[in-house]
C-alpha positions in Angstrom: 0.5 16.8 6.4 3.0 17.2 9.2 6.7 17.0 8.6 9.0 14.5 10.3 10.6 17.4 12.2 7.2 18.5 13.5 6.3 14.9 14.6 9.7 14.5 16.3 9.3 17.8 18.2 5.7 16.9 19.0 6.9 13.7 20.6 9.4 15.5 22.9 7.8 16.8 26.1 8.0 20.6 26.6 10.4 20.2 29.4 13.0 18.7 27.1 12.3 21.1 24.1 14.0 23.8 26.1 17.2 21.8 25.7 17.2 22.3 22.0 18.4 25.9 22.1 21.3 26.0 19.8 22.6 29.3 21.2 22.5 28.0 24.8 24.1 24.7 23.9 26.9 26.5 22.0 27.5 28.7 25.0 27.5 25.6 27.3 30.1 23.9 25.0 32.2 27.1 25.0 32.1 27.2 28.8 32.9 23.4 28.7 36.1 24.2 26.8 37.1 26.7 29.5 36.3 24.0 32.1 38.3 21.4 30.1 41.3 23.7 30.1 40.9 24.3 33.8 40.5 20.5 34.5 43.5 19.5 32.3 45.7 22.3 33.7 45.1 21.1 37.2 45.5 17.5 36.2 48.9 18.2 34.4 50.3 20.4 37.2 49.3 18.0 40.0 50.4 14.9 38.2 53.5 16.1 36.4 54.6 18.8 38.8 53.8 17.3 42.1 53.4 13.6 41.5 49.9 13.4 42.7 48.3 10.0 41.8 46.4 10.2 38.5 42.8 9.8 39.8 43.3 12.2 42.7 44.7 14.8 40.3 41.8 14.2 37.9 39.3 14.6 40.8 40.9 18.0 41.7 40.8 19.0 38.1 37.1 18.2 37.9 36.2 20.2 41.0 38.2 23.2 39.7 36.4 22.9 36.4 33.0 22.7 38.1 33.5 25.9 40.0 34.9 27.8 37.0 32.1 26.6 34.7 29.4 27.3 37.2 30.5 30.9 37.5 30.7 31.4 33.7 27.4 29.7 33.2 25.8 31.8 36.0 26.9 35.0 34.4 26.6 34.1 30.7 24.9 30.9 29.5 22.0 31.0 32.0 22.2 34.7 33.0 18.6 35.3 31.9 17.2 32.6 34.3 17.2 32.1 38.0 16.4 34.4 40.9 18.9 37.1 41.9 20.5 37.2 45.4 23.0 35.4 47.5 20.7 32.6 48.7 19.4 31.7 45.2 23.0 31.8 44.0 24.2 29.4 46.7 21.2 27.1 46.1 22.2 27.0 42.4 25.8 26.3 43.3 24.7 23.5 45.5 22.4 22.1 42.9 25.1 22.4 40.3 27.4 20.3 42.4 24.7 17.7 43.0 23.8 17.6 39.4 27.4 17.5 38.2 28.1 14.6 40.5 26.4 12.4 37.9 28.5 13.9 35.1 31.6 13.8 37.2 31.0 10.1 38.0 30.5 9.4 34.3 33.7 11.3 33.5 35.7 9.5 36.2 34.5 6.1 35.1 35.4 6.8 31.5 38.7 8.3 32.5 39.5 5.3 34.7 38.5 2.9 31.8 40.7 4.8 29.3 43.7 5.1 31.6 43.6 2.1 33.9 41.9 -0.6 32.0 43.1 0.0 28.4 46.8 -0.4 27.8 47.4 2.7 25.7 50.5 4.8 25.9 51.3 8.2 24.4 55.0 8.7 25.1 56.4 12.1 24.5 60.0 12.8 25.4 60.0 9.8 27.7 56.8 10.7 29.5 53.5 8.8 29.0 51.0 11.6 28.4 48.0 9.3 27.7 46.3 10.5 30.9 46.1 14.0 29.3 44.8 12.7 26.0 42.2 10.5 27.7 40.8 13.4 29.8 39.1 15.4 26.9 37.4 12.2 25.8 35.9 11.6 29.2 35.0 15.3 29.5 33.2 15.2 26.1 30.9 12.3 27.1 30.2 13.8 30.5 29.4 17.2 28.9 26.1 15.9 27.5 25.0 14.5 30.8 25.9 17.8 32.5 24.1 19.9 29.9 20.8 18.0 30.3 20.8 18.0 34.0 22.2 21.5 34.5 19.6 22.9 32.1 16.6 21.1 33.7 17.5 21.1 37.4 20.0 23.8 38.2 18.7 26.7 36.0 15.3 25.1 35.2 15.3 26.6 31.7 11.9 25.0 31.0 10.1 27.2 33.5 8.8 30.8 33.2 9.2 30.9 29.4 13.0 30.9 29.7 14.8 30.6 26.3 
């Protein structure tokens, strides 16, 4: 008699089973925290320090986070997969940007919804900081999109017996 767990895993194609690595997902989330800090720092500095419009500041924060997270993922989370060399590195960087365009779009739409459509305020010392509170919510949703697509397309963890 097969267990429910075995039946569920049996129904998941091999390509997607590689996503179930708890270690890799934990690393990805840890890197995501670094990215979120980068994103929110740029967002706060540009918005509060330089008066850059919210969505432009958010877009700059996302791009900064993408670059920071790619480098950390390249050297830690996915360090055991992917060909060595400058050209393969640049190809992965390009793929990462293409793949993360989906996650970035999800993040911007959710951020827009939370900050422009909803009428929530979080006033601290006379300044509405809701835009900073909404950012991690949008980042969290986009993280799942990014994990799946980065794993499958950028680093192709399902190939060559990568774990």
